[in-house]
C-alpha positions as CSV (number, residue, x, y, z in Angstrom):
1,M,-20.4,12.3,-6.0
2,V,-17.1,10.5,-5.5
3,I,-18.4,7.3,-7.0
4,G,-19.7,9.1,-10.1
5,F,-16.3,10.8,-10.5
6,F,-14.4,7.5,-10.3
7,K,-16.7,6.0,-12.9
8,K,-16.2,8.9,-15.2
9,L,-12.4,9.0,-14.6
10,F,-11.8,5.3,-15.2
11,N,-14.5,4.8,-17.8
12,V,-16.4,2.3,-15.6
13,R,-19.9,1.5,-16.9
14,D,-22.7,0.4,-14.7
15,R,-23.6,-3.2,-15.3
16,N,-27.2,-2.3,-16.2
17,E,-26.0,0.3,-18.7
18,Q,-26.5,-2.0,-21.7
19,A,-29.8,-4.0,-21.9
20,K,-29.5,-7.6,-22.8
21,F,-32.2,-10.1,-23.5
22,T,-32.5,-12.7,-20.7
23,G,-35.9,-14.3,-21.5
24,I,-37.5,-12.5,-18.6
25,S,-40.3,-10.1,-19.2
26,T,-40.2,-6.5,-18.0
27,A,-43.0,-7.1,-15.5
28,E,-41.1,-10.0,-14.0
29,K,-38.0,-7.9,-13.8
30,R,-39.9,-5.2,-11.8
31,Q,-41.2,-7.8,-9.4
32,Q,-37.7,-9.2,-8.9
33,T,-36.4,-5.7,-8.2
34,K,-39.1,-5.1,-5.7
35,S,-38.4,-8.3,-3.9
36,K,-34.7,-7.6,-3.4
37,A,-34.0,-6.0,-0.1
38,P,-31.8,-2.9,-0.3
39,V,-28.2,-3.3,0.9
40,P,-28.0,-1.2,4.1
41,A,-25.3,1.5,4.0
42,I,-22.6,1.3,6.7
43,E,-23.3,3.9,9.3
44,V,-20.1,5.2,10.9
45,T,-20.2,7.0,14.3
46,Q,-17.8,9.9,15.1
47,H,-15.9,7.6,17.5
48,Q,-15.6,4.9,14.9
49,A,-14.4,7.4,12.3
50,V,-11.6,8.8,14.5
51,E,-10.5,5.3,15.6
52,S,-10.5,3.9,12.1
53,Q,-8.4,6.8,10.8
54,L,-5.9,6.5,13.7
55,D,-5.6,2.7,13.1
56,L,-5.2,3.4,9.3
57,S,-2.4,5.8,10.0
58,A,-0.6,3.4,12.4
59,L,-0.8,0.6,9.8
60,F,0.5,3.0,7.2
61,Y,3.5,3.9,9.3
62,S,4.2,0.2,9.7
63,L,4.4,0.1,5.9
64,L,6.7,3.0,5.7
65,F,9.1,1.7,8.4
66,A,10.7,-1.3,6.8
67,N,11.7,-3.1,10.0
68,Q,11.3,-6.8,10.6
69,Q,9.7,-6.7,14.0
70,T,6.2,-8.1,14.1
71,T,5.2,-7.0,17.6
72,T,4.5,-3.5,18.8
73,T,4.4,-2.0,22.3
74,G,2.7,0.9,23.9
75,I,5.9,2.1,25.5
76,A,8.3,4.4,23.6
77,N,12.0,3.4,23.6
78,N,14.9,5.8,24.0
79,L,15.1,6.4,20.2
80,E,11.4,7.3,20.0
81,R,11.5,9.5,23.1
82,S,14.5,11.4,21.6
83,V,12.6,12.0,18.4
84,M,9.3,13.0,20.2
85,H,11.3,15.6,22.1
86,N,12.7,16.9,18.9
87,I,9.2,17.0,17.4
88,E,8.0,19.3,20.2
89,L,11.0,21.5,19.7
90,A,10.2,21.6,15.9
91,L,6.6,22.6,16.6
92,S,7.8,25.5,18.8
93,S,10.4,26.6,16.3
94,P,9.3,25.5,12.8
95,Q,11.4,28.1,11.0
96,S,14.5,26.2,12.1
97,I,13.2,23.1,10.4
98,A,12.2,25.0,7.3
99,E,15.7,26.5,7.0
100,N,17.9,23.6,8.0
101,I,16.1,20.2,7.7
102,L,13.4,20.6,5.0
103,K,14.0,23.5,2.6
104,L,11.4,24.0,-0.1
105,P,13.1,24.4,-3.5
106,S,12.9,28.0,-4.3
107,K,12.1,27.3,-8.0
108,I,8.8,25.6,-7.2
109,L,6.6,28.7,-6.8
110,E,8.6,30.8,-9.2
111,L,8.4,28.3,-12.0
112,D,4.8,27.4,-11.2
113,K,3.8,31.0,-11.6
114,K,5.4,31.3,-15.0
115,L,3.8,28.0,-16.1
116,A,0.4,29.4,-15.1
117,D,0.9,32.5,-17.2
118,D,-0.8,31.9,-20.6
119,S,0.9,34.9,-22.1
120,I,4.3,33.1,-22.1
121,E,4.9,31.6,-25.6
122,T,5.4,27.8,-25.9
123,Q,9.0,28.0,-27.1
124,E,9.9,30.4,-24.3
125,L,8.3,27.9,-21.9
126,I,10.3,25.0,-23.3
127,Q,13.6,27.0,-23.1
128,L,12.8,27.9,-19.5
129,I,12.3,24.2,-18.5
130,E,15.4,23.0,-20.5
131,Q,17.6,25.3,-18.5
132,D,17.5,22.6,-15.8
133,P,18.7,19.2,-17.4
134,L,17.9,17.2,-14.2
135,L,14.4,18.7,-14.1
136,C,13.9,17.6,-17.7
137,V,15.0,14.1,-16.9
138,E,12.5,13.8,-14.0
139,V,9.7,15.3,-16.0
140,L,10.3,12.8,-18.9
141,K,10.3,9.9,-16.4
142,L,6.9,10.9,-15.2
143,C,5.6,11.3,-18.7
144,N,6.7,7.8,-19.5
145,S,5.6,6.2,-16.2
146,P,2.8,3.6,-16.3
147,A,0.4,6.0,-14.4
148,F,0.6,8.8,-16.9
149,K,1.9,7.3,-20.2
150,R,-0.7,8.1,-23.0
151,A,1.0,6.5,-26.1
152,D,3.0,3.5,-27.1
153,N,6.1,5.5,-27.9
154,D,8.2,7.1,-25.2
155,V,8.2,10.9,-24.8
156,S,11.7,12.0,-25.5
157,S,11.6,15.8,-25.3
158,I,9.9,18.6,-23.4
159,Q,8.3,19.8,-26.6
160,Q,6.9,16.4,-27.3
161,A,5.7,16.2,-23.7
162,L,3.9,19.6,-24.0
163,V,2.1,18.3,-27.1
164,Q,1.2,14.9,-25.7
165,V,0.1,15.7,-22.1
166,G,-0.8,19.4,-22.4
167,R,0.3,22.4,-20.5
168,Q,-1.6,21.9,-17.3
169,Q,-0.4,18.3,-16.9
170,L,3.2,19.3,-17.7
171,R,2.9,22.0,-15.0
172,Q,2.0,19.3,-12.5
173,F,4.8,17.1,-13.6
174,I,7.3,19.9,-13.1
175,T,5.9,20.8,-9.7
176,A,6.2,17.1,-8.7
177,S,9.7,16.8,-9.9
178,L,10.8,19.9,-8.0
179,A,9.0,18.8,-4.8
180,R,10.8,15.5,-4.9
181,E,14.0,17.3,-3.8
182,L,12.4,17.5,-0.4
183,I,12.8,13.7,0.0
184,D,16.5,13.0,0.2
185,I,16.9,9.8,2.2
186,K,20.5,8.7,1.8
187,P,20.9,5.7,4.2
188,I,20.1,2.6,2.3
189,Y,18.1,1.2,5.2
190,F,15.6,4.1,5.0
191,R,15.3,4.4,1.3
192,R,12.1,2.4,1.3
193,F,10.5,5.2,3.4
194,G,11.5,7.8,0.8
195,A,10.1,5.7,-2.1
196,E,6.8,4.9,-0.3
197,I,6.1,8.4,1.1
198,W,6.8,9.9,-2.4
199,R,4.5,7.3,-4.0
200,H,1.8,8.2,-1.5
201,S,2.2,11.9,-2.0
202,M,1.9,11.5,-5.8
203,Q,-1.2,9.4,-5.4
204,V,-2.9,12.0,-3.1
205,A,-1.9,14.8,-5.5
206,F,-3.3,12.9,-8.5
207,L,-6.6,12.0,-6.7
208,A,-7.1,15.5,-5.3
209,S,-6.4,17.1,-8.7
210,E,-8.9,14.8,-10.4
211,L,-11.6,15.3,-7.8
212,A,-11.2,19.1,-7.8
213,S,-13.0,21.6,-10.0
214,P,-11.0,22.7,-13.1
215,E,-10.0,26.0,-11.5
216,Q,-8.7,24.2,-8.4
217,R,-6.8,21.3,-9.9
218,D,-3.3,22.8,-9.9
219,S,-3.7,24.0,-6.3
220,A,-5.1,20.7,-5.2
221,F,-2.2,18.9,-6.9
222,L,0.4,20.9,-5.0
223,V,-1.4,20.7,-1.7
224,G,-1.6,16.9,-2.2
225,L,2.1,16.8,-2.8
226,L,2.9,18.8,0.3
227,H,0.4,17.5,2.8
228,D,2.9,15.0,4.2
229,V,6.0,17.1,4.4
230,G,5.7,17.0,8.2
231,K,6.2,13.2,8.1
232,I,9.3,13.7,6.0
233,A,10.7,16.3,8.4
234,I,10.1,14.0,11.4
235,F,11.6,11.0,9.6
236,K,14.7,13.0,8.9
237,M,14.9,13.7,12.7
238,L,14.5,10.0,13.2
239,V,17.4,9.2,10.8
240,D,19.7,11.6,12.7
241,A,18.7,10.1,16.0
242,F,19.1,6.5,14.7
243,Y,22.9,6.9,14.6
244,Q,23.0,7.6,18.3
245,A,20.4,5.0,19.3
246,E,21.1,1.7,21.1
247,P,21.6,-1.3,18.8
248,G,18.4,-2.9,17.7
249,E,16.1,0.0,18.6
250,Q,13.4,0.7,16.1
251,P,10.4,3.1,15.8
252,N,7.9,0.4,16.7
253,S,5.7,1.6,19.5
254,I,2.0,2.4,19.1
255,L,2.6,5.7,21.0
256,F,5.2,6.8,18.5
257,K,3.0,6.1,15.5
258,Q,0.2,8.0,17.1
259,V,2.5,11.0,17.8
260,M,3.7,10.9,14.2
261,T,0.1,10.8,12.9
262,T,-1.1,13.9,14.9
263,K,2.1,16.0,15.0
264,S,3.2,15.5,11.4
265,L,0.0,17.2,10.1
266,T,0.5,20.2,12.4
267,L,4.1,20.4,11.3
268,S,3.1,20.3,7.6
269,A,0.9,23.4,8.2
270,L,3.6,25.2,10.1
271,L,6.2,24.5,7.4
272,A,3.8,25.9,4.7
273,R,3.6,29.1,6.7
274,C,7.4,29.3,7.1
275,W,7.8,28.7,3.4
276,Q,5.4,31.6,2.9
277,L,3.1,29.6,0.7
278,P,-0.1,31.4,-0.4
279,L,-3.0,31.1,2.1
280,H,-5.0,28.7,-0.1
281,F,-2.2,26.2,0.5
282,E,-1.6,26.8,4.2
283,T,-5.3,26.8,5.3
284,P,-6.2,23.2,4.1
285,L,-3.0,21.9,5.8
286,T,-3.9,23.6,9.0
287,L,-7.5,22.2,8.9
288,L,-6.2,18.7,8.2
289,A,-4.2,18.8,11.4
290,N,-7.5,18.4,13.3
291,T,-7.8,14.6,13.0
292,N,-10.9,14.4,15.3
293,I,-13.4,15.7,12.7
294,K,-14.2,15.2,9.0
295,P,-13.3,18.4,7.1
296,T,-16.0,20.5,5.5
297,D,-13.8,23.0,3.7
298,G,-13.8,22.0,0.0
299,M,-10.0,21.8,-0.6
300,T,-9.4,20.2,2.7
301,L,-12.0,17.6,2.1
302,L,-10.4,16.7,-1.2
303,I,-7.0,16.1,0.4
304,W,-8.6,14.2,3.3
305,K,-10.5,11.8,1.0
306,A,-7.5,11.3,-1.3
307,N,-5.2,10.6,1.6
308,I,-7.5,7.9,3.0
309,I,-8.0,6.2,-0.4
310,S,-4.3,6.2,-1.1
311,E,-3.4,4.7,2.3
312,C,-6.1,2.1,1.9
313,S,-4.8,1.2,-1.6
314,M,-1.1,0.9,-0.5
315,L,-2.0,-1.3,2.5
316,Q,-4.4,-3.4,0.4
317,Q,-1.5,-4.0,-2.0
318,V,0.5,-5.7,0.7
319,D,-2.5,-7.4,2.3
320,K,-2.2,-5.4,5.6
321,L,-5.7,-3.9,5.8
322,P,-8.5,-6.0,7.3
323,Q,-11.7,-6.1,5.2
324,P,-14.0,-4.7,8.0
325,A,-11.6,-1.8,8.5
326,L,-11.6,-1.1,4.7
327,A,-15.4,-1.1,4.6
328,V,-15.6,1.5,7.4
329,L,-13.0,3.7,5.8
330,L,-14.6,3.6,2.3
331,A,-17.9,4.4,3.9
332,Q,-16.4,7.6,5.2
333,V,-15.2,8.7,1.8
334,E,-18.4,7.6,0.1
335,C,-16.7,5.1,-2.1
336,S,-18.1,1.6,-2.7
337,E,-15.8,-1.4,-2.6
338,E,-16.4,-2.1,-6.2
339,D,-15.3,1.4,-7.2
340,F,-12.3,1.1,-4.8
341,I,-11.1,-2.0,-6.6
342,V,-11.1,-0.1,-9.9
343,L,-9.3,2.8,-8.4
344,H,-6.8,0.5,-6.6
345,Q,-5.8,-1.0,-10.0
346,K,-5.0,2.5,-11.2
347,L,-3.1,3.6,-8.1
348,I,-0.8,0.6,-8.1
349,Q,0.7,1.9,-11.3
350,F,2.4,4.8,-9.3
């Protein structure tokens, strides 16, 4: 299913789609086909699946944390212990985080609801968007980005964007632009984190939207954008703690990365509840927090697959994902390495 989708999405043709004369008869071809042993599929046990995903998340955190240390330890330092304590407090009182550390822009759901209303005239919709000049700038940036640009000439107005990308795509761009306000990493040292986590969130939103059925695409896009808000909240706690840490202390222990992996997903779900998001947003985030099993719920499975593919792609780009690990992870999301290469070329444009 996933493989077929990727071929359709990126216009990938099977090699045997067009017949070419090779000088070999049909009977000989059949005989050759019979003699070829089928390539066995990789079988992944439940234990391997859990371990591979935890390893992937730990590697992904190493990518997000732009420190120069090459060694990791199993013991948390004072900085990490302080943040882990704050994480536990956040899980017991998520409303405080939602109100003081990571506030969801109030315009997201309000504007998204209006954009979904087909009864609103196009000109009224354009005027509504143009009331926020900064939002217009961000939307036009997305329209003209390599991942989404559809024409040689740049899109220079919201009206032109509406014609070129369509109402549904423009709705997703606006949602993405508003959601980006959540990521406000000011210290220069940590700006890479903000850029990488936003890139990852956009990739997951894009993949989930494209994998979803037409009626689920907009919801899948927003859930994909918000699935990692727990990471952002925890990282903001880390930034605050960093100023009080001992010189040279970095978030580098295996324990801390594992805590970030498991706790951030739980925090994402709790924040969705505090923001009073509709249940069809909160439920997938809650189910994703159970990292020990592969999801079976439709929306949750979309986000789960999109997340793994995006993390693999970003790590592959910097040559930090061993080939055996990649093979196991791709087997879990039912994606061949050949299709992943095609997809990877698309994702690096984000």
